[in-house]
VOGU-3710 file (C-alpha; in Angstrom, 3 decimals, decimal comma):
1> mllrhpapgq> 108,363/0,426/152,316  108,060/-1,183/148,941  108,184/1,125/145,883  105,955/0,456/142,968  107,249/1,274/139,515  104,963/1,950/136,580  104,691/-0,740/134,088  106,709/-0,311/130,896  105,039/2,160/128,433  103,133/3,976/131,161
11> rsaasrrggf> 103,858/7,549/132,456  103,000/8,868/135,845  100,403/11,607/136,355  103,147/13,966/137,534  105,068/13,641/134,318  101,906/14,244/132,317  101,219/17,379/134,343  104,779/18,592/133,776  104,409/18,306/130,017  101,172/20,279/130,088
21> vivavlmvvt> 102,796/23,065/132,106  105,556/23,370/129,554  102,996/23,646/126,741  101,000/26,214/128,711  104,101/28,237/129,413  105,038/28,183/125,743  101,551/29,331/124,812  101,660/32,161/127,329  105,099/33,195/126,110  103,836/33,115/122,525
31> vlslaayqys> 100,749/35,181/123,374  102,842/37,652/125,320  105,322/37,877/122,466  102,533/38,505/119,990  101,022/41,103/122,321  104,392/42,756/122,736  104,910/42,736/118,963  101,435/44,148/118,426  102,055/46,796/121,057  105,406/47,623/119,506
41> almdaevlaa> 103,807/47,874/116,040  101,025/50,015/117,474  103,559/52,271/119,144  105,504/52,537/115,891  102,293/53,520/114,097  101,532/56,061/116,813  105,026/57,483/116,491  104,669/57,685/112,730  101,228/59,283/113,063  102,528/61,757/115,630
51> erirkttevk> 105,470/62,542/113,355  103,103/63,002/110,427  100,895/65,325/112,447  103,957/67,259/113,611  105,291/67,659/110,083  101,838/68,523/108,727  101,495/71,198/111,386  104,994/72,397/110,643  104,462/72,746/106,874  101,262/74,664/107,608
61> aladsglyha> 103,331/77,003/109,773  105,888/77,237/106,962  103,157/78,259/104,523  101,814/80,839/106,960  105,356/82,150/107,361  105,276/82,931/103,652  102,239/85,154/104,165  103,946/87,139/106,899  107,105/87,319/104,808  105,041/88,823/102,001
71> mahvtdpdaf> 103,300/91,290/104,327  106,621/92,474/105,747  108,005/93,257/102,296  105,018/94,988/100,697  104,120/97,005/103,796  107,533/98,547/104,479  108,304/101,161/101,770  112,049/100,697/102,215  111,812/96,909/101,794  109,420/97,276/98,857
81> egvlsnnpfd> 111,761/99,626/97,007  115,101/98,216/98,159  114,642/94,482/98,659  111,926/93,875/96,048  113,002/96,615/93,603  109,339/97,659/93,357  108,560/94,261/91,823  106,550/91,926/94,088  104,940/90,108/91,141  107,832/88,103/89,678
91> npgkfqdviv> 110,756/87,958/92,081  112,169/84,432/92,499  115,226/85,745/94,305  113,032/86,805/97,223  110,076/84,409/97,068  111,421/81,060/95,805  112,645/78,333/98,201  112,939/80,652/101,202  114,481/78,778/104,164  112,543/79,202/107,403
101> negesaraqg> 114,596/76,963/109,661  117,906/75,214/109,101  117,535/71,443/109,478  120,131/68,772/110,138  118,933/66,906/107,067  116,942/67,556/103,901  113,937/65,897/105,516  114,038/68,375/108,387  114,822/71,618/106,530  111,667/73,666/105,962
111> rfslvaldyg> 111,015/76,231/103,234  108,216/78,177/101,591  107,619/79,577/98,122  105,112/82,204/96,989  103,502/81,164/93,716  101,471/83,503/91,495  99,205/82,479/88,640  99,700/84,700/85,599  96,150/85,125/84,299  97,440/87,668/81,805
121> qdpaagsipl> 98,838/84,857/79,660  96,844/82,592/77,381  96,791/78,982/78,591  99,161/76,843/76,555  98,759/73,061/76,523  96,217/73,244/79,322  98,094/75,499/81,743  99,151/79,083/82,439  102,598/80,277/83,569  103,442/80,315/87,273
131> rygmmdeaar> 105,641/83,007/88,774  107,353/83,314/92,137  105,675/86,331/93,650  102,297/87,844/94,473  99,201/88,670/92,470  97,882/92,219/92,192  94,307/92,402/93,457  93,949/95,731/91,632  94,473/93,787/88,404  90,919/92,489/88,897
141> lnlnalfald> 87,588/94,216/88,384  86,053/95,353/91,672  82,312/94,682/91,404  81,350/96,871/94,359  83,395/99,793/93,032  81,757/99,711/89,601  78,319/99,892/91,177  79,467/102,732/93,462  80,537/104,695/90,377  77,192/104,160/88,628
151> ssgkvlhdal> 74,201/103,319/90,817  72,073/102,501/87,760  74,136/99,352/87,353  74,642/99,956/83,621  78,430/100,274/83,880  78,662/97,107/85,966  76,362/95,221/83,585  78,301/96,309/80,504  81,626/95,358/82,118  80,332/91,918/83,098
161> mklpsmtdev> 79,042/91,303/79,586  82,617/91,416/78,288  83,679/88,440/80,406  83,833/85,031/78,673  80,560/83,048/78,685  78,621/85,859/80,414  74,935/86,220/79,549  72,665/89,238/79,788  70,469/87,451/82,332  73,342/86,614/84,674
171> awsivdwvdp> 74,857/90,111/84,363  71,596/91,796/85,373  71,092/89,240/88,155  74,475/90,233/89,614  73,475/93,896/89,394  70,195/93,111/91,186  72,102/91,240/93,907  74,158/94,340/94,835  71,680/97,145/94,154  69,665/98,357/97,178
181> ndepsaggae> 66,202/98,090/95,640  63,879/95,117/95,228  62,906/95,855/91,629  64,259/93,198/89,249  66,014/94,334/86,091  65,011/92,918/82,742  66,199/89,328/82,971  67,509/89,830/86,502  66,254/88,451/89,815  65,177/89,778/93,207
191> neyytarsps> 63,463/88,328/96,286  60,579/86,837/94,328  62,984/84,456/92,591  65,176/83,568/95,579  62,345/82,978/98,057  60,882/80,421/95,649  64,099/78,392/95,769  64,593/75,366/98,000  66,004/76,226/100,420  64,763/79,782/100,098
201> ylcknapldt> 66,795/82,887/100,876  66,638/86,626/100,286  68,403/88,697/97,670  71,242/90,531/99,411  70,680/94,011/97,901  74,023/95,155/99,280  77,716/95,046/98,309  79,360/91,641/97,979  81,546/90,392/100,835  83,317/87,707/98,790
211> veelllvkgv> 83,501/86,680/95,159  82,325/83,192/96,173  79,044/84,814/97,220  78,194/85,046/93,527  77,307/81,349/93,670  74,050/82,466/95,314  73,142/84,595/92,299  70,728/83,332/89,686  72,538/81,607/86,823  76,023/81,570/88,400
221> tpsllfgtdr> 77,475/78,055/88,600  80,790/76,765/90,021  82,031/75,969/86,521  81,347/79,545/85,356  82,841/81,154/88,448  85,915/78,938/88,889  86,282/77,383/85,441  87,993/74,042/85,049  90,833/74,930/87,427  89,001/73,864/90,556
231> nrngkldpge> 92,122/73,484/92,688  93,583/76,858/91,573  96,969/75,609/90,442  97,000/77,030/86,931  96,712/73,755/85,027  94,323/70,986/84,092  94,617/68,021/86,425  93,056/64,582/85,976  89,309/64,870/86,402  89,182/68,621/85,680
241> ddgmgytpgw> 89,019/68,655/81,895  85,427/68,991/80,699  86,430/68,977/77,071  86,679/72,768/76,841  90,356/72,986/77,839  91,782/75,205/80,563  89,478/78,033/81,698  90,185/80,077/84,842  86,576/81,203/85,362  85,256/84,642/86,263
251> aafltvysre> 86,807/84,549/89,744  90,238/85,064/88,155  89,130/88,512/86,930  86,818/89,710/89,723  87,370/90,963/93,261  85,750/92,822/96,141  88,975/93,438/98,091  90,959/96,017/96,084  91,161/99,551/97,485  92,082/103,027/96,294
261> rnvdvegmpr> 93,192/105,387/99,028  93,008/109,114/98,240  96,621/109,677/99,266  99,919/110,256/97,484  102,731/107,741/97,182  104,012/108,725/100,629  100,631/108,161/102,235  99,844/111,861/102,714  96,408/113,340/101,878  96,252/114,776/98,388
271> inlngndmnq> 95,594/118,419/97,566  91,926/118,936/96,721  91,817/121,059/93,563  88,174/121,873/94,234  88,814/123,422/97,646  87,469/126,931/98,264  90,505/128,462/99,999  92,345/129,872/96,994  95,328/131,163/98,976  95,889/127,751/100,549
281> lkndlvavvg> 95,414/126,024/97,204  97,972/128,350/95,638  100,571/127,688/98,332  100,058/123,934/98,188  100,189/123,676/94,410  103,253/125,851/93,846  105,362/123,411/95,846  104,185/120,542/93,642  103,811/121,797/90,054  105,351/125,274/90,037
291> eelttfilay> 104,037/128,793/89,422  102,897/128,467/85,816  100,545/125,493/86,161  99,352/126,718/89,569  98,364/130,049/88,034  96,454/128,361/85,233  94,577/126,034/87,602  93,563/128,940/89,840  92,460/130,957/86,783  90,426/127,997/85,530
301> rllgpgtaak> 88,684/127,799/88,902  88,196/131,551/89,439  87,551/132,832/85,918  86,042/129,754/84,329  87,030/127,832/81,214  86,990/129,271/77,742  87,239/128,014/74,196  90,241/128,413/72,023  88,353/130,538/69,472  90,233/132,259/66,668
311> ggsaatatln> 88,130/135,363/66,934  84,793/136,729/68,035  82,430/139,586/67,400  80,034/141,922/69,118  76,885/143,210/67,410  74,622/146,200/68,004  71,450/147,413/66,302  70,868/151,069/65,365  67,735/152,671/63,881  68,237/155,088/60,942
321> mgtgkltivt> 65,682/157,836/61,584  65,797/158,994/57,953  64,918/155,692/56,345  63,375/153,930/59,304  65,602/150,915/58,680  67,304/148,841/61,367  71,049/148,493/60,762  73,218/145,797/62,363  76,712/147,007/63,200  79,291/144,269/63,939
331> itsptvegsi> 82,547/144,965/65,719  85,136/142,216/65,524  86,679/141,039/68,809  90,086/139,562/67,981  91,678/136,819/70,069  95,284/137,086/71,203  97,372/134,741/73,267  98,134/136,016/76,737  101,191/135,544/78,895  101,374/133,768/82,218
341> aqlatlvqda> 102,339/137,089/83,825  99,057/138,653/82,657  97,110/135,671/83,974  98,923/135,794/87,327  97,863/139,423/87,738  94,219/138,564/87,019  94,321/135,629/89,429  95,845/137,649/92,225  93,275/140,394/91,705  90,454/137,821/91,963
351> itkkqqpkqr> 91,968/136,320/95,122  92,383/139,744/96,690  88,730/140,521/95,980  87,808/137,123/97,515  86,049/136,134/94,330  84,253/132,794/94,564  85,339/130,044/92,149  83,185/129,711/89,043  84,315/126,281/87,939  84,988/122,870/89,480
361> isslfalvsa> 87,570/120,494/88,043  85,972/117,161/87,179  89,046/115,544/85,660  92,771/116,247/85,672  92,879/115,288/82,004  90,247/117,940/81,238  92,962/120,508/82,054  95,201/119,301/79,215  93,199/120,937/76,429  91,539/123,601/78,589
371> tvnveqagka> 91,854/127,343/77,988  90,932/130,422/79,986  89,552/133,370/77,973  89,338/136,910/79,289  87,502/139,734/77,527  89,398/143,012/77,638  87,394/146,125/76,729  88,877/148,784/74,465  87,931/152,416/73,894  84,427/153,297/72,747
381> ptggkggpap> 84,010/154,633/69,179  84,442/158,378/68,781  82,483/160,863/66,687  79,248/160,545/68,585  78,096/157,511/66,641  77,658/155,415/69,771  77,803/151,633/69,733  79,670/149,149/71,882  83,314/149,468/72,774  85,498/146,974/70,898
391> tttisfkspl> 86,910/144,139/72,976  89,856/141,777/72,703  89,700/138,172/73,829  92,873/137,145/75,604  93,278/133,368/75,557  95,517/131,462/77,967  96,467/127,871/77,103  97,033/125,156/79,660  100,709/124,430/80,402  99,693/120,747/80,295
401> ankttqvdll> 99,266/121,089/76,527  103,055/121,302/76,222  104,121/117,813/75,110  107,633/118,313/76,480  106,539/118,652/80,098  103,075/117,092/79,882  103,829/113,631/81,290  106,005/114,968/84,106  103,442/117,550/85,244  100,498/115,163/84,897
411> gkmldktttq> 102,402/112,537/86,853  102,900/114,977/89,718  99,265/116,045/89,543  97,970/112,471/89,565  100,067/111,610/92,586  99,713/114,763/94,681  96,285/116,169/93,807  92,678/115,040/93,648  89,326/116,329/92,468  87,343/114,395/95,086
421> qgaelpakvn> 86,954/114,600/98,830  87,216/111,656/101,199  89,954/109,264/102,250  88,633/106,385/100,096  87,845/106,311/96,398  86,064/103,536/94,476  88,705/100,913/93,722  90,332/101,223/90,295  92,018/98,767/87,925  95,827/98,784/87,729
431> vntapravll> 96,592/99,385/84,066  100,144/98,095/84,586  99,119/94,599/85,701  95,522/93,885/84,625  94,981/90,975/82,204  93,704/91,820/78,748  90,300/90,361/79,655  89,966/92,878/82,498  91,155/95,856/80,438  88,476/95,109/77,850
441> tlpgitetda> 85,731/95,369/80,479  86,448/99,071/81,046  84,266/101,626/79,228  85,638/102,673/75,861  88,723/100,441/75,748  88,991/98,652/72,410  90,978/95,553/71,565  93,544/97,805/69,857  93,839/99,873/73,050  94,272/96,758/75,198
451> dsiqakrpqy> 96,944/95,354/72,893  98,804/98,673/72,878  98,702/98,909/76,669  100,029/95,381/77,075  102,842/96,002/74,600  104,078/99,207/76,258  103,556/98,673/79,991  106,172/97,197/82,375  106,566/93,417/82,217  107,762/92,748/85,820
461> ldgespdakf> 110,173/89,976/84,883  112,536/88,127/87,226  112,847/90,823/89,873  113,520/93,673/87,444  112,479/97,116/88,661  109,887/98,917/86,493  110,725/102,310/85,035  109,679/105,243/87,239  107,540/106,634/84,403  104,953/103,908/85,093
471> atiawllgdn> 104,251/105,225/88,611  101,080/106,961/87,376  98,751/106,517/84,413  100,269/109,619/82,772  102,534/107,312/80,724  99,515/106,357/78,624  99,594/109,854/77,122  103,343/110,032/76,809  103,460/106,954/74,603  100,346/108,036/72,693
481> tltvakmqal> 98,691/104,849/73,847  95,381/106,553/74,590  94,009/109,951/73,605  93,369/112,762/76,068  89,609/112,391/75,565  89,755/108,663/76,298  91,941/109,218/79,364  89,442/111,775/80,654  86,647/109,197/80,343  88,754/106,452/81,963
491> eryltartqv> 90,356/108,464/84,764  88,011/107,197/87,468  88,554/103,572/86,435  92,344/103,408/86,029  95,305/103,539/88,401  98,972/102,547/88,359  99,150/101,675/92,049  98,065/98,807/94,247  97,399/98,404/97,926  96,046/94,844/98,061
501> yrvqsigyfd> 97,825/91,625/97,060  96,761/87,995/96,686  99,263/85,359/97,788  99,534/81,576/97,418  102,135/80,303/99,873  103,402/76,700/99,862  105,219/75,191/102,841  107,366/72,063/102,370  110,556/70,210/103,305  113,550/69,747/101,042
511> eagpmarvea> 113,002/65,999/100,759  109,663/64,175/100,732  107,152/64,773/103,504  103,827/66,626/103,438  103,154/70,033/101,878  100,683/72,795/102,751  99,207/75,447/100,436  97,328/78,512/101,666  95,859/81,523/99,862  95,349/84,957/101,381
521> vidtnqgkpr> 94,463/88,491/100,334  96,663/91,034/102,096  95,661/94,683/102,492  98,799/96,739/103,203  96,522/99,316/104,836  98,980/102,197/105,060  101,606/100,276/107,000  99,163/98,357/109,195  98,634/95,187/107,161  95,658/92,924/107,578
531> ivyyrdltdl> 94,533/89,665/106,020  91,043/90,168/104,562  90,698/86,684/103,052  92,312/83,373/104,027  91,804/79,806/102,859  93,747/76,594/103,330  94,032/75,068/99,838  95,831/71,921/100,978  92,624/69,913/100,808  92,349/70,711/97,076
541> grsidprtln> 95,259/68,399/96,396  99,021/68,316/96,150  98,955/70,090/92,816  101,938/72,465/93,013  105,348/71,176/94,119  107,929/73,999/94,311  110,683/71,389/94,463  110,010/70,458/90,842  109,019/73,855/89,382  111,513/75,449/86,987
551> r> 114,029/72,659/87,625
//
C-alpha cells in the first residue's frame, strides 16, 4: 500500500481535532476550578455566617445570664446582704466583666456587665454617669399608684405637672386615660377624641400596663416620653441631638411596675394597729416596741386622743333667789402629767371591760405628737352649795416624742406595723434612691427639702454598704430633714425599700465580636422572682461597650 503524506504546511484532520480537545479540556478545567473556587468561597461565607450567628446567639445568652445573675442576688436575702452588701445599685465588683464561660482565647471568652443609668445626676457634656449595677424601680413615680391613692386624679395631675416640659392638657389627658369614667377633664381627652383619630381607638379608662402605652395618650410624643436618648445609653449619639442637649424624657422618671408589699423586712405580715383584738395587739406590740409605747398605743385606741392643754375649766350656772340674778361659777380643772403605770392600769381596765376602740390610727407619724387625756373627778364641794365636782386632767405624752429613742422606735414601727389591711399597698417612692426630679413631684416637698434629702441620704458608691439607719424613712426625722407634720402628710408616698429592679445587661467577648444588650424589670416577688418587662435593645445600636468603660 502506498502512504500519502500531507503536503508541507498542511495538518491532518486528526491533529486539528487533538488541538481542539486540549483547548476544551483546558476550558473545562478552568470552569471547574472557578466553580470549585466559588463553592469554596461560598462555603467560607457560610462558615463565617454560621459563626456569626453562633456568636450572636451566644452573646444574647450571655446578656440573659446577667439577668439571672441579678435575680439570684437580689432575691436571696443572704446573697443580698452578704455578697452585695445591701448595695445592688453601684457594685462593680459583682456586676462588671463577669465571666460566664472560660474560653481558650480572648475571642472565645464570654462575659456580661450590668449597666445602670444614673438619672439622679445632671447630664454633663451630653451624657449622664453609668454605674455597674441595677436601677431601683421604686425610684420612679408609679402612675397607677398615685391614682389609686386619689381617685379624683388631682394628686396624679399635680405630680405630672412638676415633670419637665409637662403641660396641663397632657397631664389631664393622662389622668383621663387611667380613670374609669368617660367624662373628660378640663383640657383632657376621652373616647370622643380618640375615636375621631385615624386609626380610631378607645380611651383605656383603666390602669396602665406599660409606660410606653402613654404614646397613645393625647399630646404625648416619643420625644417627650423618651427624650433625646432614644437608644437608652445615657448619652447623645450622632443623630440624637435636637439642639436641646441631653434629655432623658419622662420615661426615666415614671413606672407602672414598682410594688409595696405590706410585710416587714423578713417578709412576714405586719401588725395591724387598727385591729379590734386588743389583747392580741398588746401581745404582738410588746415584742416589737416594748411595754411603754405599747401601752400608749392601746390607750390612744381605747381612750381616744387628747390635746396637750395646760389647763381647763368646768362651769355651772346658779340662780340667786334673792336677787333673781344668774351667776356663773367656774371651777378650774388643772392638767397634770401622768405616769405610764397609771396609763397601763387604765388600759388594762378598758381591755378587761372589753371596751371598743374609740380611735383609729391614720398615720404612724401622728403618734409622735399625740397625747391621751383622762379626766379624773375629785370630791364635790361641801357646805351644801352644790355645783360640779372639780376634776383633774391627766395628760399622757407619746413615748415617740422622746428625741433620744424616737428614730429607733419609729424605725421598728415602720417595719413591723401597719395602719392598713391587705397584702399590697399602693407603690411608694424610695426616698433613698429617687432622683431629685421625682422627689419634687411628691405633695409638699420643696426644692429645699429635695436638696436636703439628697445631701443626707446614702450614696451607694462602689459597693459600699449603706448605714442601717436608712432602712426606714424614720431617718428623715432623726436628721431633721423633714418635720413631723410633713412626714405625716408624706407617709403614704415614701418608702426606704424596694422590691422591683430594672436591669440593662450586656453580653460580649473579651476581644471583638458581636455584643447584645437587653433590658428587663425584675420583681423579686418574695423570693419567687419574675420578669415583668423584657426588651432586646441590641437593635438600638452598639452604644455601650463595657470593654471601654472606665478604662
